[in-house]
PyMOL CGO cylinders between C-alpha atoms (Angstrom):
from pymol import cmd
from pymol.cgo import CYLINDER

trace = [
    CYLINDER, 125.24, 117.62, 109.62, 123.70, 121.10, 109.70, 0.3, 1, 1, 1, 1, 1, 1,
    CYLINDER, 123.70, 121.10, 109.70, 126.80, 122.41, 107.92, 0.3, 1, 1, 1, 1, 1, 1,
    CYLINDER, 126.80, 122.41, 107.92, 126.20, 119.93, 105.08, 0.3, 1, 1, 1, 1, 1, 1,
    CYLINDER, 126.20, 119.93, 105.08, 122.56, 121.00, 104.77, 0.3, 1, 1, 1, 1, 1, 1,
    CYLINDER, 122.56, 121.00, 104.77, 123.49, 124.68, 104.76, 0.3, 1, 1, 1, 1, 1, 1,
    CYLINDER, 123.49, 124.68, 104.76, 126.21, 124.06, 102.18, 0.3, 1, 1, 1, 1, 1, 1,
    CYLINDER, 126.21, 124.06, 102.18, 123.75, 122.11, 100.00, 0.3, 1, 1, 1, 1, 1, 1,
    CYLINDER, 123.75, 122.11, 100.00, 121.22, 124.96, 100.17, 0.3, 1, 1, 1, 1, 1, 1,
    CYLINDER, 121.22, 124.96, 100.17, 123.89, 127.54, 99.31, 0.3, 1, 1, 1, 1, 1, 1,
    CYLINDER, 123.89, 127.54, 99.31, 125.17, 125.51, 96.35, 0.3, 1, 1, 1, 1, 1, 1,
    CYLINDER, 125.17, 125.51, 96.35, 121.62, 124.92, 95.09, 0.3, 1, 1, 1, 1, 1, 1,
    CYLINDER, 121.62, 124.92, 95.09, 120.87, 128.65, 95.26, 0.3, 1, 1, 1, 1, 1, 1,
    CYLINDER, 120.87, 128.65, 95.26, 124.11, 129.52, 93.46, 0.3, 1, 1, 1, 1, 1, 1,
    CYLINDER, 124.11, 129.52, 93.46, 123.36, 127.03, 90.72, 0.3, 1, 1, 1, 1, 1, 1,
    CYLINDER, 123.36, 127.03, 90.72, 119.81, 128.31, 90.20, 0.3, 1, 1, 1, 1, 1, 1,
    CYLINDER, 119.81, 128.31, 90.20, 120.91, 131.95, 90.11, 0.3, 1, 1, 1, 1, 1, 1,
    CYLINDER, 120.91, 131.95, 90.11, 124.19, 131.75, 88.20, 0.3, 1, 1, 1, 1, 1, 1,
    CYLINDER, 124.19, 131.75, 88.20, 124.35, 128.50, 86.19, 0.3, 1, 1, 1, 1, 1, 1,
    CYLINDER, 124.35, 128.50, 86.19, 120.81, 127.76, 85.02, 0.3, 1, 1, 1, 1, 1, 1,
    CYLINDER, 120.81, 127.76, 85.02, 119.68, 129.33, 81.76, 0.3, 1, 1, 1, 1, 1, 1,
    CYLINDER, 119.68, 129.33, 81.76, 115.99, 130.12, 81.94, 0.3, 1, 1, 1, 1, 1, 1,
    CYLINDER, 115.99, 130.12, 81.94, 113.91, 130.20, 78.73, 0.3, 1, 1, 1, 1, 1, 1,
    CYLINDER, 113.91, 130.20, 78.73, 112.62, 133.49, 77.42, 0.3, 1, 1, 1, 1, 1, 1,
    CYLINDER, 112.62, 133.49, 77.42, 108.94, 134.10, 76.79, 0.3, 1, 1, 1, 1, 1, 1,
    CYLINDER, 108.94, 134.10, 76.79, 108.96, 132.99, 73.13, 0.3, 1, 1, 1, 1, 1, 1,
    CYLINDER, 108.96, 132.99, 73.13, 110.82, 129.75, 73.92, 0.3, 1, 1, 1, 1, 1, 1,
    CYLINDER, 110.82, 129.75, 73.92, 108.43, 129.04, 76.76, 0.3, 1, 1, 1, 1, 1, 1,
    CYLINDER, 108.43, 129.04, 76.76, 105.38, 129.73, 74.57, 0.3, 1, 1, 1, 1, 1, 1,
    CYLINDER, 105.38, 129.73, 74.57, 106.73, 127.46, 71.84, 0.3, 1, 1, 1, 1, 1, 1,
    CYLINDER, 106.73, 127.46, 71.84, 107.31, 124.65, 74.33, 0.3, 1, 1, 1, 1, 1, 1,
    CYLINDER, 107.31, 124.65, 74.33, 103.83, 125.10, 75.81, 0.3, 1, 1, 1, 1, 1, 1,
    CYLINDER, 103.83, 125.10, 75.81, 102.24, 124.88, 72.36, 0.3, 1, 1, 1, 1, 1, 1,
    CYLINDER, 102.24, 124.88, 72.36, 104.25, 121.73, 71.58, 0.3, 1, 1, 1, 1, 1, 1,
    CYLINDER, 104.25, 121.73, 71.58, 103.18, 120.07, 74.84, 0.3, 1, 1, 1, 1, 1, 1,
    CYLINDER, 103.18, 120.07, 74.84, 99.53, 121.06, 74.31, 0.3, 1, 1, 1, 1, 1, 1,
    CYLINDER, 99.53, 121.06, 74.31, 99.56, 119.74, 70.73, 0.3, 1, 1, 1, 1, 1, 1,
    CYLINDER, 99.56, 119.74, 70.73, 101.18, 116.46, 71.75, 0.3, 1, 1, 1, 1, 1, 1,
    CYLINDER, 101.18, 116.46, 71.75, 98.73, 116.04, 74.65, 0.3, 1, 1, 1, 1, 1, 1,
    CYLINDER, 98.73, 116.04, 74.65, 95.72, 116.60, 72.42, 0.3, 1, 1, 1, 1, 1, 1,
    CYLINDER, 95.72, 116.60, 72.42, 97.07, 114.22, 69.78, 0.3, 1, 1, 1, 1, 1, 1,
    CYLINDER, 97.07, 114.22, 69.78, 97.70, 111.49, 72.35, 0.3, 1, 1, 1, 1, 1, 1,
    CYLINDER, 97.70, 111.49, 72.35, 94.23, 112.03, 73.85, 0.3, 1, 1, 1, 1, 1, 1,
    CYLINDER, 94.23, 112.03, 73.85, 92.69, 111.69, 70.38, 0.3, 1, 1, 1, 1, 1, 1,
    CYLINDER, 92.69, 111.69, 70.38, 94.60, 108.46, 69.69, 0.3, 1, 1, 1, 1, 1, 1,
    CYLINDER, 94.60, 108.46, 69.69, 93.53, 106.99, 73.05, 0.3, 1, 1, 1, 1, 1, 1,
    CYLINDER, 93.53, 106.99, 73.05, 89.91, 108.01, 72.39, 0.3, 1, 1, 1, 1, 1, 1,
    CYLINDER, 89.91, 108.01, 72.39, 89.95, 106.35, 68.97, 0.3, 1, 1, 1, 1, 1, 1,
    CYLINDER, 89.95, 106.35, 68.97, 91.51, 103.16, 70.36, 0.3, 1, 1, 1, 1, 1, 1,
    CYLINDER, 91.51, 103.16, 70.36, 88.95, 103.08, 73.17, 0.3, 1, 1, 1, 1, 1, 1,
    CYLINDER, 88.95, 103.08, 73.17, 86.07, 103.60, 70.75, 0.3, 1, 1, 1, 1, 1, 1,
    CYLINDER, 86.07, 103.60, 70.75, 87.32, 100.84, 68.47, 0.3, 1, 1, 1, 1, 1, 1,
    CYLINDER, 87.32, 100.84, 68.47, 87.77, 98.46, 71.40, 0.3, 1, 1, 1, 1, 1, 1,
    CYLINDER, 87.77, 98.46, 71.40, 84.28, 99.29, 72.67, 0.3, 1, 1, 1, 1, 1, 1,
    CYLINDER, 84.28, 99.29, 72.67, 82.81, 98.68, 69.21, 0.3, 1, 1, 1, 1, 1, 1,
    CYLINDER, 82.81, 98.68, 69.21, 84.61, 95.32, 68.92, 0.3, 1, 1, 1, 1, 1, 1,
    CYLINDER, 84.61, 95.32, 68.92, 83.62, 94.21, 72.42, 0.3, 1, 1, 1, 1, 1, 1,
    CYLINDER, 83.62, 94.21, 72.42, 79.97, 95.13, 71.89, 0.3, 1, 1, 1, 1, 1, 1,
    CYLINDER, 79.97, 95.13, 71.89, 79.95, 92.87, 68.82, 0.3, 1, 1, 1, 1, 1, 1,
    CYLINDER, 79.95, 92.87, 68.82, 81.52, 90.05, 70.85, 0.3, 1, 1, 1, 1, 1, 1,
    CYLINDER, 81.52, 90.05, 70.85, 79.21, 90.41, 73.86, 0.3, 1, 1, 1, 1, 1, 1,
    CYLINDER, 79.21, 90.41, 73.86, 76.00, 91.39, 72.04, 0.3, 1, 1, 1, 1, 1, 1,
    CYLINDER, 76.00, 91.39, 72.04, 76.25, 89.95, 68.50, 0.3, 1, 1, 1, 1, 1, 1,
    CYLINDER, 76.25, 89.95, 68.50, 73.61, 91.13, 66.04, 0.3, 1, 1, 1, 1, 1, 1,
]
cmd.load_cgo(trace, "trace")
């Protein structure tokens, strides 16, 4: 059992060091900007939907 765990750790290390391609700084920056932009856009959409729902519900609960 310990041999399997040790072998797993060794194979994981070898894969991380020799087989994985890590992004360079410009690729990483581009990805970060894309994630930030998408997150802000989704937050804006959720805010607008929430505001519209609140406006509709206030008219239903407290009609003028």
